[in-house]
C-alpha positions as CSV (number, residue, x, y, z in Angstrom):
1,V,8.5,9.4,-1.3
2,Q,11.9,7.8,-1.2
3,L,14.9,10.1,-0.3
4,Q,18.5,9.2,-1.0
5,A,21.2,11.3,0.5
6,S,24.6,11.3,-1.1
7,G,27.8,13.3,-1.3
8,G,29.3,12.5,2.0
9,G,32.9,11.6,2.5
10,S,36.1,12.2,4.5
11,V,37.7,15.6,4.6
12,Q,40.1,17.6,6.7
13,A,39.0,20.4,8.9
14,G,38.3,23.5,6.9
15,G,37.3,21.5,3.9
16,S,34.0,21.5,2.0
17,L,31.4,19.0,0.9
18,R,28.1,19.2,-0.9
19,L,25.4,16.8,0.0
20,S,22.4,16.0,-2.2
21,C,19.1,14.5,-1.3
22,A,17.3,13.1,-4.4
23,A,13.6,12.3,-4.1
24,S,11.7,9.7,-6.1
25,G,8.2,8.4,-6.2
26,R,6.6,11.8,-5.6
27,T,7.4,15.4,-6.1
28,I,8.7,17.3,-3.1
29,S,8.1,20.7,-4.6
30,S,5.2,21.4,-2.3
31,Y,7.0,20.4,0.9
32,A,9.4,22.0,3.2
33,M,12.5,19.9,3.7
34,G,15.1,19.5,6.3
35,W,18.6,18.1,7.0
36,F,19.5,16.4,10.3
37,R,22.6,14.7,11.5
38,Q,23.4,12.0,14.1
39,A,26.8,11.4,15.6
40,P,27.6,8.1,17.3
41,G,26.0,8.0,20.7
42,K,24.1,11.2,20.2
43,E,20.6,12.1,19.4
44,R,19.5,13.2,15.9
45,E,20.2,16.9,15.6
46,F,18.6,19.5,13.4
47,V,20.9,21.2,10.8
48,A,18.9,23.2,8.3
49,A,15.4,23.6,6.8
50,I,14.1,25.1,3.6
51,S,10.6,26.2,2.6
52,W,8.8,24.6,-0.4
53,S,9.8,27.4,-2.7
54,G,13.4,27.7,-1.4
55,G,12.7,31.3,-0.4
56,S,13.1,30.8,3.3
57,T,15.8,28.9,5.1
58,Y,16.6,28.2,8.8
59,Y,19.8,26.9,10.4
60,A,21.0,25.5,13.6
61,D,23.3,28.0,15.4
62,S,26.2,25.5,15.1
63,V,26.2,25.6,11.3
64,K,25.0,29.1,10.6
65,G,27.3,30.9,8.3
66,R,29.1,27.7,7.2
67,F,26.3,25.6,5.7
68,T,23.8,26.5,3.0
69,I,20.6,24.6,2.2
70,S,19.1,25.0,-1.2
71,R,16.7,23.1,-3.5
72,D,16.0,22.5,-7.2
73,N,12.4,21.5,-7.5
74,A,12.8,20.8,-11.2
75,K,15.3,18.1,-10.2
76,N,13.3,17.0,-7.1
77,T,16.5,17.5,-5.1
78,V,17.6,19.3,-2.0
79,Y,21.3,20.3,-1.3
80,L,23.4,21.1,1.7
81,Q,26.6,22.9,0.9
82,M,29.0,22.6,3.9
83,K,32.1,24.8,4.2
84,S,34.7,25.3,6.9
85,L,34.0,21.9,8.2
86,K,34.9,21.0,11.8
87,P,35.6,17.7,13.4
88,E,32.4,18.2,15.4
89,D,30.4,18.1,12.1
90,T,31.2,14.4,11.8
91,A,28.0,12.5,11.7
92,V,25.6,10.7,9.4
93,Y,23.5,13.3,7.6
94,Y,19.8,12.7,6.8
95,C,17.2,14.5,4.7
96,A,13.5,14.4,5.4
97,V,10.2,15.9,4.4
98,Q,8.5,18.2,6.9
99,Q,4.9,17.0,7.5
100,G,3.2,20.4,7.3
101,G,4.5,23.9,7.8
102,W,8.2,24.6,7.5
103,G,11.2,25.5,9.5
104,S,10.8,23.0,12.4
105,K,13.9,21.9,14.2
106,Y,12.2,18.8,15.7
107,F,12.7,15.5,14.1
108,Y,9.2,14.3,14.9
109,D,7.8,16.9,12.6
110,Y,9.5,15.1,9.7
111,G,8.9,11.9,7.8
112,D,10.0,10.0,4.8
113,W,13.5,9.8,6.2
114,G,16.1,8.7,3.6
115,Q,19.2,6.7,4.2
116,G,21.9,8.9,5.4
117,T,25.3,9.8,4.1
118,Q,28.4,9.7,6.3
119,V,30.5,12.8,6.8
120,T,33.8,12.5,8.6
121,V,36.0,15.5,9.3
122,S,39.5,15.0,10.6
123,S,41.6,17.5,12.5
């Protein structure tokens, strides 16, 4: 499956963005999905995960209450709504397919990484 993340941009602190992750080549409706991010000089960091049905979600403590992951299996797309953005949220955001199970926060449990989308939050 090919994943394409989009929706990134530059916003001021306190602003909002909605990221999309569109899948092609195969349906992702049977797979759990995740969002990760990577800031310059830092390791890739887990952000959020969602089960195949969308009925269960899991967030990193750093984004809990501010970010919401969702999916539309009919559109083969996963979303990440980000609110109350902070400068420390600045990173390239990636989506990926979890390879079995759901809710993992470890990048090595994911595959089919898409190209990321840059999010920049200024103070």
